[in-house]
ZADO-1210 file (C-alpha; in nm, 4 decimals, padded with zeros to 6 digits):
<atoms>
<atom x="00.0051" y="00.0032" z="-00.0144" code="UNK" pos="1"/>
<atom x="00.0995" y="00.3825" z="-00.0717" code="UNK" pos="2"/>
<atom x="00.1195" y="00.5676" z="00.2512" code="UNK" pos="3"/>
<atom x="00.0563" y="00.9063" z="00.3386" code="UNK" pos="4"/>
<atom x="00.3387" y="01.0080" z="00.5332" code="UNK" pos="5"/>
<atom x="00.1578" y="01.2472" z="00.7582" code="UNK" pos="6"/>
<atom x="-00.1172" y="01.0249" z="00.8067" code="UNK" pos="7"/>
<atom x="00.0500" y="00.6688" z="00.8794" code="UNK" pos="8"/>
<atom x="00.3818" y="00.7439" z="01.0774" code="UNK" pos="9"/>
<atom x="00.5129" y="00.9389" z="01.3737" code="UNK" pos="10"/>
<atom x="00.7310" y="01.1950" z="01.2172" code="UNK" pos="11"/>
<atom x="00.8996" y="01.2811" z="01.5700" code="UNK" pos="12"/>
<atom x="00.9878" y="00.9446" z="01.6448" code="UNK" pos="13"/>
<atom x="01.1132" y="00.8698" z="01.2717" code="UNK" pos="14"/>
<atom x="01.3117" y="01.1620" z="01.2886" code="UNK" pos="15"/>
<atom x="01.4550" y="01.1104" z="01.6288" code="UNK" pos="16"/>
<atom x="01.5856" y="00.7628" z="01.5458" code="UNK" pos="17"/>
<atom x="01.7973" y="00.9034" z="01.2742" code="UNK" pos="18"/>
<atom x="02.1955" y="00.8908" z="01.3665" code="UNK" pos="19"/>
<atom x="02.3248" y="01.0537" z="01.0589" code="UNK" pos="20"/>
<atom x="02.3369" y="01.4210" z="00.9861" code="UNK" pos="21"/>
<atom x="02.1878" y="01.3551" z="00.6537" code="UNK" pos="22"/>
<atom x="01.8470" y="01.2433" z="00.5772" code="UNK" pos="23"/>
<atom x="01.6579" y="01.1254" z="00.2823" code="UNK" pos="24"/>
<atom x="01.2882" y="01.1872" z="00.3340" code="UNK" pos="25"/>
<atom x="00.9661" y="01.0809" z="00.1376" code="UNK" pos="26"/>
<atom x="00.6642" y="01.2298" z="00.2566" code="UNK" pos="27"/>
<atom x="00.4237" y="01.1215" z="-00.0252" code="UNK" pos="28"/>
<atom x="00.4117" y="00.9041" z="-00.3214" code="UNK" pos="29"/>
<atom x="00.2519" y="01.0140" z="-00.6241" code="UNK" pos="30"/>
<atom x="00.2436" y="01.3296" z="-00.8540" code="UNK" pos="31"/>
<atom x="-00.0745" y="01.5436" z="-00.9127" code="UNK" pos="32"/>
<atom x="00.0648" y="01.6281" z="-01.2866" code="UNK" pos="33"/>
<atom x="-00.0162" y="01.3844" z="-01.5844" code="UNK" pos="34"/>
<atom x="00.3173" y="01.4035" z="-01.8234" code="UNK" pos="35"/>
<atom x="00.2787" y="01.1240" z="-02.1028" code="UNK" pos="36"/>
<atom x="00.5632" y="00.9001" z="-02.0236" code="UNK" pos="37"/>
<atom x="00.4978" y="00.8862" z="-01.6516" code="UNK" pos="38"/>
<atom x="00.2792" y="00.6711" z="-01.4121" code="UNK" pos="39"/>
<atom x="00.3424" y="00.8334" z="-01.0817" code="UNK" pos="40"/>
<atom x="00.0254" y="01.0511" z="-01.1310" code="UNK" pos="41"/>
<atom x="-00.1375" y="00.6914" z="-01.0836" code="UNK" pos="42"/>
<atom x="-00.1349" y="00.7129" z="-00.7039" code="UNK" pos="43"/>
<atom x="-00.2267" y="01.0522" z="-00.6506" code="UNK" pos="44"/>
<atom x="-00.5937" y="00.9540" z="-00.7923" code="UNK" pos="45"/>
<atom x="-00.6280" y="00.7721" z="-00.4658" code="UNK" pos="46"/>
<atom x="-00.6182" y="01.0738" z="-00.2577" code="UNK" pos="47"/>
<atom x="-00.8563" y="01.3922" z="-00.2360" code="UNK" pos="48"/>
<atom x="-00.5267" y="01.6185" z="-00.2219" code="UNK" pos="49"/>
<atom x="-00.1433" y="01.6196" z="-00.2194" code="UNK" pos="50"/>
<atom x="-00.1023" y="01.8437" z="00.0783" code="UNK" pos="51"/>
<atom x="00.2246" y="01.7824" z="00.2927" code="UNK" pos="52"/>
<atom x="00.2333" y="01.9071" z="00.6337" code="UNK" pos="53"/>
<atom x="00.5614" y="02.1555" z="00.5906" code="UNK" pos="54"/>
<atom x="00.5139" y="02.2665" z="00.9457" code="UNK" pos="55"/>
<atom x="00.5216" y="01.9271" z="01.1079" code="UNK" pos="56"/>
<atom x="00.8064" y="01.8119" z="00.9119" code="UNK" pos="57"/>
<atom x="01.0168" y="02.1166" z="01.0016" code="UNK" pos="58"/>
<atom x="00.9215" y="02.1415" z="01.3519" code="UNK" pos="59"/>
<atom x="01.0687" y="01.7446" z="01.3641" code="UNK" pos="60"/>
<atom x="01.3679" y="01.8714" z="01.1806" code="UNK" pos="61"/>
<atom x="01.4076" y="02.1648" z="01.4129" code="UNK" pos="62"/>
<atom x="01.4062" y="01.9313" z="01.6951" code="UNK" pos="63"/>
<atom x="01.7085" y="01.7339" z="01.5585" code="UNK" pos="64"/>
<atom x="02.0470" y="01.7424" z="01.4426" code="UNK" pos="65"/>
<atom x="01.9853" y="01.6898" z="01.0844" code="UNK" pos="66"/>
<atom x="02.2133" y="01.9127" z="00.8661" code="UNK" pos="67"/>
<atom x="02.1027" y="01.7891" z="00.5355" code="UNK" pos="68"/>
<atom x="01.7545" y="01.6774" z="00.3501" code="UNK" pos="69"/>
<atom x="01.6789" y="01.5367" z="00.0499" code="UNK" pos="70"/>
<atom x="01.3277" y="01.5491" z="00.0271" code="UNK" pos="71"/>
<atom x="01.2840" y="01.2200" z="-00.2369" code="UNK" pos="72"/>
<atom x="00.9194" y="01.3038" z="-00.3379" code="UNK" pos="73"/>
<atom x="00.8596" y="01.2486" z="-00.7061" code="UNK" pos="74"/>
<atom x="00.7399" y="01.6372" z="-00.6532" code="UNK" pos="75"/>
<atom x="00.7923" y="01.8006" z="-00.2994" code="UNK" pos="76"/>
<atom x="00.6152" y="02.1337" z="-00.4356" code="UNK" pos="77"/>
<atom x="00.3288" y="02.1485" z="-00.6549" code="UNK" pos="78"/>
<atom x="00.3071" y="02.5102" z="-00.6709" code="UNK" pos="79"/>
<atom x="00.4291" y="02.8364" z="-00.5677" code="UNK" pos="80"/>
<atom x="00.2284" y="02.8523" z="-00.2737" code="UNK" pos="81"/>
<atom x="00.3926" y="02.5420" z="-00.1629" code="UNK" pos="82"/>
<atom x="00.7211" y="02.6837" z="-00.1895" code="UNK" pos="83"/>
<atom x="00.6123" y="03.0019" z="00.0706" code="UNK" pos="84"/>
<atom x="00.4799" y="02.7884" z="00.2816" code="UNK" pos="85"/>
<atom x="00.7662" y="02.5552" z="00.3511" code="UNK" pos="86"/>
<atom x="01.0100" y="02.7896" z="00.3597" code="UNK" pos="87"/>
<atom x="00.7801" y="03.0330" z="00.6237" code="UNK" pos="88"/>
<atom x="00.7836" y="02.7167" z="00.8437" code="UNK" pos="89"/>
<atom x="01.1262" y="02.6645" z="00.7937" code="UNK" pos="90"/>
<atom x="01.1826" y="02.9998" z="00.9072" code="UNK" pos="91"/>
<atom x="01.5837" y="03.0031" z="01.0846" code="UNK" pos="92"/>
<atom x="01.6450" y="02.6638" z="01.0709" code="UNK" pos="93"/>
<atom x="01.9655" y="02.6010" z="00.9066" code="UNK" pos="94"/>
<atom x="01.9630" y="02.2551" z="00.7403" code="UNK" pos="95"/>
<atom x="01.9952" y="02.2532" z="00.3648" code="UNK" pos="96"/>
<atom x="01.7657" y="02.0720" z="00.1526" code="UNK" pos="97"/>
<atom x="01.7262" y="01.9281" z="-00.2018" code="UNK" pos="98"/>
<atom x="01.3992" y="01.8545" z="-00.3713" code="UNK" pos="99"/>
<atom x="01.2469" y="01.8212" z="-00.7242" code="UNK" pos="100"/>
<atom x="01.0629" y="02.1354" z="-00.8614" code="UNK" pos="101"/>
<atom x="00.8445" y="02.1522" z="-01.1830" code="UNK" pos="102"/>
<atom x="01.0342" y="02.3588" z="-01.4353" code="UNK" pos="103"/>
<atom x="00.7505" y="02.5587" z="-01.5122" code="UNK" pos="104"/>
<atom x="00.6930" y="02.6841" z="-01.1686" code="UNK" pos="105"/>
<atom x="01.0505" y="02.8602" z="-01.1423" code="UNK" pos="106"/>
<atom x="01.0786" y="03.2118" z="-01.1556" code="UNK" pos="107"/>
<atom x="01.2712" y="03.4766" z="-00.9894" code="UNK" pos="108"/>
<atom x="01.0722" y="03.4865" z="-00.6797" code="UNK" pos="109"/>
<atom x="01.0736" y="03.1190" z="-00.6123" code="UNK" pos="110"/>
<atom x="01.4349" y="03.1175" z="-00.6755" code="UNK" pos="111"/>
<atom x="01.5130" y="03.3884" z="-00.4150" code="UNK" pos="112"/>
<atom x="01.2556" y="03.1814" z="-00.1631" code="UNK" pos="113"/>
<atom x="01.4842" y="02.8634" z="-00.2476" code="UNK" pos="114"/>
<atom x="01.7895" y="03.0623" z="-00.1519" code="UNK" pos="115"/>
<atom x="01.6609" y="03.2017" z="00.1564" code="UNK" pos="116"/>
<atom x="01.5472" y="02.8594" z="00.2646" code="UNK" pos="117"/>
<atom x="01.9191" y="02.7257" z="00.2222" code="UNK" pos="118"/>
<atom x="01.8104" y="02.4928" z="-00.0629" code="UNK" pos="119"/>
<atom x="02.1261" y="02.3141" z="-00.1946" code="UNK" pos="120"/>
<atom x="01.9728" y="02.1550" z="-00.5253" code="UNK" pos="121"/>
<atom x="01.7121" y="02.1149" z="-00.7168" code="UNK" pos="122"/>
<atom x="01.5976" y="01.8424" z="-00.9892" code="UNK" pos="123"/>
<atom x="01.3860" y="01.9739" z="-01.3056" code="UNK" pos="124"/>
<atom x="01.2403" y="01.7172" z="-01.5743" code="UNK" pos="125"/>
<atom x="01.3125" y="01.9347" z="-01.9000" code="UNK" pos="126"/>
<atom x="01.3160" y="01.5844" z="-02.1103" code="UNK" pos="127"/>
<atom x="01.3658" y="01.7483" z="-02.4644" code="UNK" pos="128"/>
<atom x="01.5071" y="02.0276" z="-02.6493" code="UNK" pos="129"/>
<atom x="01.2102" y="01.9792" z="-02.9026" code="UNK" pos="130"/>
<atom x="00.8772" y="02.1693" z="-02.8664" code="UNK" pos="131"/>
<atom x="00.7152" y="01.8870" z="-03.0528" code="UNK" pos="132"/>
<atom x="00.8413" y="01.6438" z="-02.8403" code="UNK" pos="133"/>
<atom x="00.7267" y="01.8165" z="-02.5178" code="UNK" pos="134"/>
<atom x="00.3975" y="01.8613" z="-02.6686" code="UNK" pos="135"/>
<atom x="00.3587" y="01.5039" z="-02.6521" code="UNK" pos="136"/>
<atom x="00.5025" y="01.4471" z="-02.3107" code="UNK" pos="137"/>
<atom x="00.2605" y="01.7725" z="-02.2047" code="UNK" pos="138"/>
<atom x="00.5585" y="01.9733" z="-02.0652" code="UNK" pos="139"/>
<atom x="00.4748" y="02.3226" z="-02.0939" code="UNK" pos="140"/>
<atom x="00.7970" y="02.4742" z="-02.0655" code="UNK" pos="141"/>
<atom x="00.9255" y="02.8128" z="-02.2791" code="UNK" pos="142"/>
<atom x="01.3023" y="02.7645" z="-02.3281" code="UNK" pos="143"/>
<atom x="01.3818" y="03.1423" z="-02.3159" code="UNK" pos="144"/>
<atom x="01.2345" y="03.1636" z="-01.9682" code="UNK" pos="145"/>
<atom x="01.3888" y="02.8120" z="-01.8444" code="UNK" pos="146"/>
<atom x="01.7097" y="02.9286" z="-01.9562" code="UNK" pos="147"/>
<atom x="01.6532" y="03.2520" z="-01.7657" code="UNK" pos="148"/>
<atom x="01.5832" y="03.0785" z="-01.4442" code="UNK" pos="149"/>
<atom x="01.8604" y="02.8151" z="-01.4925" code="UNK" pos="150"/>
<atom x="02.0798" y="03.1295" z="-01.4963" code="UNK" pos="151"/>
<atom x="01.9551" y="03.2982" z="-01.2044" code="UNK" pos="152"/>
<atom x="01.9988" y="02.9320" z="-00.9867" code="UNK" pos="153"/>
<atom x="02.3507" y="02.9067" z="-01.0579" code="UNK" pos="154"/>
<atom x="02.3904" y="03.2941" z="-00.9703" code="UNK" pos="155"/>
<atom x="02.2421" y="03.1813" z="-00.6430" code="UNK" pos="156"/>
<atom x="02.4823" y="02.8621" z="-00.6245" code="UNK" pos="157"/>
<atom x="02.1816" y="02.6117" z="-00.6324" code="UNK" pos="158"/>
<atom x="02.2882" y="02.3111" z="-00.8211" code="UNK" pos="159"/>
<atom x="02.0699" y="02.1879" z="-01.0538" code="UNK" pos="160"/>
<atom x="01.9949" y="01.7976" z="-01.1829" code="UNK" pos="161"/>
<atom x="01.8370" y="01.8199" z="-01.5418" code="UNK" pos="162"/>
<atom x="01.6453" y="01.5243" z="-01.6672" code="UNK" pos="163"/>
<atom x="01.6083" y="01.4189" z="-02.0539" code="UNK" pos="164"/>
<atom x="01.4580" y="01.1440" z="-02.2337" code="UNK" pos="165"/>
<atom x="01.6230" y="00.9977" z="-02.5285" code="UNK" pos="166"/>
<atom x="01.5097" y="00.6964" z="-02.7834" code="UNK" pos="167"/>
<atom x="01.1542" y="00.8056" z="-02.7957" code="UNK" pos="168"/>
<atom x="01.0109" y="00.6153" z="-03.1083" code="UNK" pos="169"/>
<atom x="00.8454" y="00.9307" z="-03.2188" code="UNK" pos="170"/>
<atom x="01.1750" y="01.1297" z="-03.1743" code="UNK" pos="171"/>
<atom x="01.3450" y="01.2205" z="-03.5272" code="UNK" pos="172"/>
<atom x="01.6895" y="01.3165" z="-03.5704" code="UNK" pos="173"/>
<atom x="01.6118" y="01.6913" z="-03.5647" code="UNK" pos="174"/>
<atom x="01.4439" y="01.6653" z="-03.2230" code="UNK" pos="175"/>
<atom x="01.7385" y="01.4835" z="-03.0822" code="UNK" pos="176"/>
<atom x="01.9661" y="01.7465" z="-03.2306" code="UNK" pos="177"/>
<atom x="01.7437" y="02.0343" z="-03.0694" code="UNK" pos="178"/>
<atom x="01.8037" y="01.8298" z="-02.7284" code="UNK" pos="179"/>
<atom x="02.1717" y="01.8090" z="-02.7421" code="UNK" pos="180"/>
<atom x="02.1561" y="02.1764" z="-02.8457" code="UNK" pos="181"/>
<atom x="01.9767" y="02.2868" z="-02.5384" code="UNK" pos="182"/>
<atom x="02.2197" y="02.0647" z="-02.2931" code="UNK" pos="183"/>
<atom x="02.4875" y="02.2393" z="-02.4692" code="UNK" pos="184"/>
<atom x="02.2989" y="02.6048" z="-02.3816" code="UNK" pos="185"/>
<atom x="02.2524" y="02.5042" z="-02.0261" code="UNK" pos="186"/>
<atom x="02.6186" y="02.3802" z="-02.0015" code="UNK" pos="187"/>
<atom x="02.7322" y="02.7178" z="-02.1041" code="UNK" pos="188"/>
<atom x="02.5408" y="02.8973" z="-01.8487" code="UNK" pos="189"/>
<atom x="02.7221" y="02.7070" z="-01.5767" code="UNK" pos="190"/>
<atom x="03.0576" y="02.7947" z="-01.7676" code="UNK" pos="191"/>
<atom x="02.9653" y="03.1449" z="-01.7762" code="UNK" pos="192"/>
<atom x="02.8894" y="03.1726" z="-01.4193" code="UNK" pos="193"/>
<atom x="03.2214" y="03.0509" z="-01.3569" code="UNK" pos="194"/>
<atom x="03.0766" y="02.7141" z="-01.2062" code="UNK" pos="195"/>
<atom x="02.9184" y="02.8965" z="-00.8847" code="UNK" pos="196"/>
<atom x="02.7251" y="02.5587" z="-00.8949" code="UNK" pos="197"/>
<atom x="02.6801" y="02.2570" z="-01.1091" code="UNK" pos="198"/>
<atom x="02.4625" y="02.1077" z="-01.3956" code="UNK" pos="199"/>
<atom x="02.4216" y="01.7601" z="-01.3728" code="UNK" pos="200"/>
<atom x="02.2392" y="01.5326" z="-01.6668" code="UNK" pos="201"/>
<atom x="02.0068" y="01.2684" z="-01.6333" code="UNK" pos="202"/>
<atom x="01.9730" y="01.0831" z="-01.9153" code="UNK" pos="203"/>
<atom x="01.6724" y="00.8215" z="-01.9760" code="UNK" pos="204"/>
<atom x="01.6292" y="00.5796" z="-02.2219" code="UNK" pos="205"/>
<atom x="01.3085" y="00.4938" z="-02.2932" code="UNK" pos="206"/>
<atom x="01.2756" y="00.1145" z="-02.2722" code="UNK" pos="207"/>
<atom x="01.0618" y="-00.1748" z="-02.4672" code="UNK" pos="208"/>
<atom x="00.9708" y="-00.4778" z="-02.3194" code="UNK" pos="209"/>
<atom x="00.8114" y="-00.7773" z="-02.4728" code="UNK" pos="210"/>
</atoms>
């Protein structure tokens, strides 16, 4: 069974038993978005909401000696309000964190909040440099805005993991070339900012099974 962290587990008890100063924490399974290539939205339909209790999580972390947290949810923030609520409840807690975020959600205000909250790195699912392929995937990404936001993330010393998909049966050579070109543009941002932060690529190859 897929369990909601807040409803099924004692947050304080779990975190109090952690001996390490680093923690990987999954607060909820599933994702409310419906990207074509992904099935992670299926668990989401079993719940009436996708609300994460950021206040409870930060109260528990604040009472611990944990210094770094990786929130391993498929999607830790679903909208701008989530980011604001998390940073507000995190307040003056100094632990650094990493998480996943929709590329379409990024803007200067969100990035400023992430920096204020001591965000170390974020995961972005870009998936393709081709508008045609992104349309299949239901990824509403404006590349010009994406590059601007990546530049601002690097200037704010936030590391980025960018996910791309290759070998889609609908992908033509011209589509793949557009993905490669976008990857080059993104890496140039890292170089132009004198590597204030790192950009890492995760390349996912679509596999077919008999």
